[in-house]
N, C-alpha and C positions, 0 to 999 in steps of 0.2 A: 438429603443434601442437594447441592445444587450441580448440576454433573455439570463439565467441563467444559462443551459447547455453548451451555447455556451462561454459564462466568464469563467464557468467552466475549459472549456478544454484549451484557452491559461493559464489561469493561470498556469494549469498542465505542458506548453508545456512549458512556462516562466521557471516555477523551473526546468525539465527534459535540458534544453540548459543551464540556468544557474551554475548547481548543474558538467554538463559536462565540461564546460568548463575548471571551475574550476579545475576537479580533469584534465584532460587534461594538463592543464597551469602549471600547480606543479608533474607532474609526476618525474623530476628530482630530488627530495625534498622526495620523496617516494622508490626512486628506493637508495638512498645514506641510509635513514632509511631502510628498507628493509637488506641491505650489511650488515649494522651496528649490524646489531643482532647478527651476528656472534662473534664479540668482546665483549657482555653484559654480565656478571657477571647472574650466575643462579639466585642468590639473587633477582638483577635487575631486571630480565624475571619474577620471580614470584611477584614482589611490582608493574610493568608495566601488567601485568596478573590478577590481581587483580582488578587492579587500574579501567581493562577497560572493566571488570565483573561488577563491583558496578557500572560504568555509564550505561551499557546497560540498564542492572535491571534496574536503577533509572528512564533512559527515560522510559522506558517501563509505568513503576508507574506511570510516568506523562502525559500518552496517549498525548505525540507528536507523537510518531513514532511508524510504518511511514505512518500509512494513513492520521490522521489528517495535512500533514503541507500542508501550506497557504502561497505563497508569499506573503509579503509585505515591503513596500519598508518603512526604518526607519532609521533613519539619524543616530544617534550611531553606530549601527549596520555594517552598508554601510560604514562609517568613518573606522571602524576599519578593515574591510576585505579589503576595498581599499588601507588604509594605510599599512595594514600587507603583503600584496601581493609584492608594490611596494617599501616598505622598503627588503623583498627577493631578489626581482628581484636586486638594487641596491648594497646590499650586494655580492650577487653572479659574478657582476660584476668589485668588489672592491675587499675588502677582503677574500672575499669565504672562510666565516669558517663555512660548512654545519649546527651544531647546532643551530647556531643562524638565520641562513633561516629555518629553522625546527620551531625554536621558531617563528618567524613571520609567518609561514602557520600554527601553532596550532592556534593564534591569530585573523588573517585571517578569516580561519576555523568557529570560534567563534561568530564572527561578520558575517558569513554568516548564520550560527544557528539563528542570530538574527531575520532573516528575515522572518525563518519557524515557529517557537514555541511562545506559548505568552509573551508578553512583561516582566511580573512581573518574571516568570522565568525565563528568560534572565537573567534579571538585578540580581537576587538573586544567580544565577551559574558564573556572570562574577569572585567575587574574586578565586573561587577554578579554575577556567579557565585560569587564568591570573601565578596562585601557577603552575598547570600542565604545561602549558608553558614552565617552567621557568624550572621543573624537566624533564619531558620526554628526549627533549633531552640529555641532561645530563648523565640521568638515563642509555640511550643506549649507548653511548661512552662518557666518561667523557672528552679523553685526546683532547680539540678543538685546539690544536697548539699552543695556546696562554701563556700557562706555561714558554718556552722559550725563549718569547721577553720579561715577563713577569718580570724573573730574571733579562735578562740583562739591562730593564729600570730599573729597582730598583736599579742596583749595581752604573749606570751611575747616578741615583739622589744624591745615596749616598755621591757618590765620587764629586759632583760637592758641594754639601752641605757641605761636610768638608771642600773641597779646600776653599771657601768662608769664612770660621772661621777660615783659616791656623791650623784646628788641626790635619793632616796627609798628608802625600803624596801619599795614597795609591787612585790605579788607578780603573777603571772600572774592568781590568783585574784583580788586584791583591784582591778584593773585592770576583768578582765570585770564586776566588781557594780558598776563605776564609769559604767564605759561603757551597763551596762545601765540605772540610775538616773536618766541623761539622757532628757531630753524626745525622742521619738521620732523618730531620724534620717530627716530627706527623701532623695530621690534620690542627688543629686552626694555625700552625707555617708556613704554606707553603703558598705565597702568594698567586697563584691564588685559589686553595683548602679553602682556607682561604675568599677570596672574593664569591665563592660555597656557603659556610656554613653558610655565612652572609648573603645572600641573600634568601637560604633559613626559614634563621630565621626570615626575615620580612616578608615574604609570608606568613610564620605561625600565625605569631604576629598580620599580618593584619585581617586572618581569624578567628583567634580567639576573637580579638576585634569587628569584623565585622567593621574594618574601611571603609570607605567611599574612593574610587580609583578615583584615580583625581589630579589635578594640586598639590595641596598639597600631594599628597602621591609622587608624582614624585619625586618632590622635595627631601626629604624623602630617596627615593629609589639612590637617586645619591647623596648626605650626606652620606651611609652607606656605597656606596662604597668609596668615597672620602674618609671614618672615617678606614676603614679595607686597604685601599691603603699608608694612612700613618702609622697605627700601624706597618704596615711590614716592609718601608723605618726605622722607630725608630729602630724596634728592631733588623734591619740589622748593624745601624748604631751605636746604643750601641756595638755592636757585635764584628765591626769593631775599633773600641775607644779599648774597654778589647783588644784587639790583639793585634792590630797595636801599640798603644801610649801606653797601661801599659802593654805591654807585658804579657798578664795572658791569655793562653790560655786553660790552665784547669778549669778558673773559667766561659770563654763563654762558653764551653760545657754543664756546670752546669747551666750556664742561659738561652743557645737557647728553651730549651722546654716553663721555666713559662714566659720569655718573650712575646713568642708568645700567650700562654692559657690568659696572661693580657691583651696584646693589643687588641687579638682577645674579650674580655669580656667589654672590654671600649668603644670598640668601638662600640658592637651589646648594650651593655646600653647607650651611646649616641643618637643609633639610637630606641633605645625605647621610650627613652624624647619626641624627635622629634614626634616622631607619636601620643603622647598624644593629640597633636595640629591638628592631624588632624582626623573630625569629624566622627560619627558613624553614621551610619545606611544613606545609599544608600537614597537620595534624588529622588524625582520621576524625569524623563525626559518628557522634552515637547516633545511628538510624535504628528503628526496631527492627528485627530481621525477618520476621515471621510479614509475608505478603498478601497472606490470603484470606486473615480472619476477621471476623464481622469488625471491631473497632473498626478495622483498616478502610473496610464501606461506608460504614457512621459516618469516617470522618473524611470519604471522599462525596459524601451525600453533602456535608455542612460545608464543605468547600466550596461545590458546585454553586451551590445556593448562596454562598458568600461572593463571590464572583459574577453571580447571575447581577445580585443587587445593585453591586458596585460600577457593573457595565449600566446600567438602566439609570445608576445616580450621575453617572459620567456622560449619558446623554443631553441631560441638564444644559442649561445655560446661566451664567450667576445671576444674582437678582438686581435689576438697575435701578434703583432709583427717579435718576431722570431718563428717560425714552426719549427725548428730545429725538427728531431725525431731521437735519438742514439741509433741504438739495439746493438751494439757493440762497445767495446774498444780493442782492439789489440794491447799488449805492444808490440815493438819492440823485436829481439831473442835475443839482449845484455840484457832483463831482463829473468830470470826466475821465471817463477813462477807455482804456487801449489795453485786449485783451495782448500777454507776452506768453510765448512757450515758453516752459517748462528747461532746462541745461537736460542733459543726460542723468545729470549725478542727480538731481531734481527728480527727476523722471519715474529712476530707478531705486529711489530712498519712498518717493510717496503712492508709490506701486502696492498698496494693500485696500484688500475688503474692506477696512475697517474705517478709511479713507471715502466717505463719501462726498465729498467736497473739495479740490485743491483748484484756488484762483489764485492766480501770478496775473498782477493788473500793471499799467503804468496811467500815473492818476494824475491829474492837476485839477485845483481849488483857490481860486483866486490867488494868490502871491504865491502859495506852498504847490510842490512838482515834486516828482519820485516815480519809484516802484513800492508795492506794495505786495506781501503774501498772506494771502487766509487759508488756512489749513483745517478741517475739520474733520476731527476724527472719535472713532470709540475706541481706542487704546494709546496709551503713554508711550509707544515706544513709537509711535507712526510723526512722533515729538519733538522735539530738539532743541536747543539753546542758541536761539540765531546768532549770539554772538561766534559761533564757529564757522556756521552759515558764511557770513560775513569775512569771516577769517579764509574760510577756507575758497572763496571768490577772488580773494587776492587784497583787501583789504586791511589794512591797519588799523586797531583798533586801540585807538588812547587811552580813553578813560569810560567806564560801566558806571552807572550806579540807580539804585531807585528814589524815583518819583513819583507822585500822587498827584497826578495829573488832575485830577477832578476829584470828587467824594466818590466815585466809580472805579475808578480807573488804575488802581496800580502799575504803574508800567515802569519799566527800565529802557534809561535814557544813555544812549553812546557817544561818544564824538573819535567820528573816523579821520585817517588819513590829516592827522596834524591838522583836527581841525579844521578844514573841508569840508564835511561832509558830518549828519547826524542822523540817527536814527532812532527805532523804539520801538521796543515789543514788549504784547501781555498774553495770557492766556483767560480766555474768557468760559464759562460755564453757563448756566442756564440763573446763579445763583450767588456767584464774586467773581471777580477775577483775582489774581498774582502774577507776578513779576520772575519766581523762582519754580524753576523747573522740579526741582525735587518734590516741594511747595502740590505742583499738579501731582507727580506722582501718587503723593501721599492721599489727597485728596481720588485718586481716581480707586486708591485699597483699600479706605478706611469708608469709604461713602460709597462706592459706586457709580460717582455723578459721570457716566460715564462719555459723554456727550463733551467734548467741550472743539474750543477754534482758537488756534495760535494766531496773533496777529502781529505781524514783523512786516514795519515801514523803515524804507531806505529814505531819506531826500536828497535833494540834489544837491543843497548848498547848505551851510550851517543854520541849524535854527536856535530859539530860546524856547526851552522845555516852558517858561514860562507864560511865554507869549500867549496872548488873546485866539490868533490865526490853530496857533498847536492846538488851543484847549480849545476849542469850536470843532477844529477837524476830525481832532481825537474822541470826543464826545459825540457826533456825527456818527463815526467809525462804528464808537460803542450801541450808539442805538440802535442801528439799522441792523446789527448782531444779533443783540437784544431778544429786537419784534420778530428775527428769523426762529429763535427760541418757541416763540409763543405763537408763530402761525402755525 
């Protein structure tokens, strides 16, 4: 028999080892969270501060922090902890959206907490933990990088749907231009923000109605995202038909906000109806009642080993097939350049350690002149479709289409300001170029070809993409960047 003091000492050692392995294994998550606090609004910081203060007070009042912590093996908390950590590692090695990895870490941490505090207390706080896990990452930094691809994918979905019904010949490029041309979309009307707001609504309704978290609730959560996505696609589809088919731009300007609000309300109402099918009152979970048996100690030892292994795996960075690092892009003397200062919005967006180089230049080359932005990045989140940037700068995008400027450059050509200006952009890696933002993301996920350069050029006047001057200038930029990859 092991004496009680020795058993208590072993339990304390196990607790310390488990907590240390968990903290060390998730250092990369903490680092991102701390860095992101710089970009958090004052209001969101206040909300976070109040929430954390309330959590600490409740912890002290519940008398489980810190003196009475006792490590116990419980199935559901263990599954939540390991599931959260494994999902965080998978996300880090695939799409690498820090907000989602932080969400998984928070859920996993609550699973860890479930082995240290009374079972009843843990079960009561499960819903609040899920709400906090969904809110905190996006309160800190809402720009998850999903907004741009969501808009592009929505445009593709609308174009494909319309083509099936032969209602319009509008391409996905035309739809993006159309949507950008409509007045500023408010919170319920924006695709990504509607997903965020709808998720907050679902979590709040779950808490207020004391619905049970389980498989049924998960189905409701998935249905909620689908409802909101379909509502946004329907909104854009109606606007495209009003503008492209019926030629009623003013009607579309009036309808865009009501359509967004109505779609959001209908989606939320459908979610609420489905939520009524989810049982209330969390049922008692089946845990083993024996606390100090040898199998439990064996389980804890196995758990410690798994957490340590996952912590070690979490320290590794994803494999990079292309390890090129570009520290400078030096254009040839034939192109006269002058460095331009980034706007405050640009400086904030590109303030990322994954961006080793951001160059904004004023250029002149023979008869061509304009401005150019080149962004070297190891993550797709630091890049964006430049047509959105042009629109945000007050420029009207007339048309946009793909252009093969030469055999190497697959660019996107834009007409701006009623044909008075022209622009072009492409994404370039050491192997290829693309003008499609979604393709750029997929290349990053599938091939880990991480280093890409965004080249965005705004000309001072209307230009012909087939002219010799444009082809020569574009090829010079391409060749200069290509040499930078190999240097």
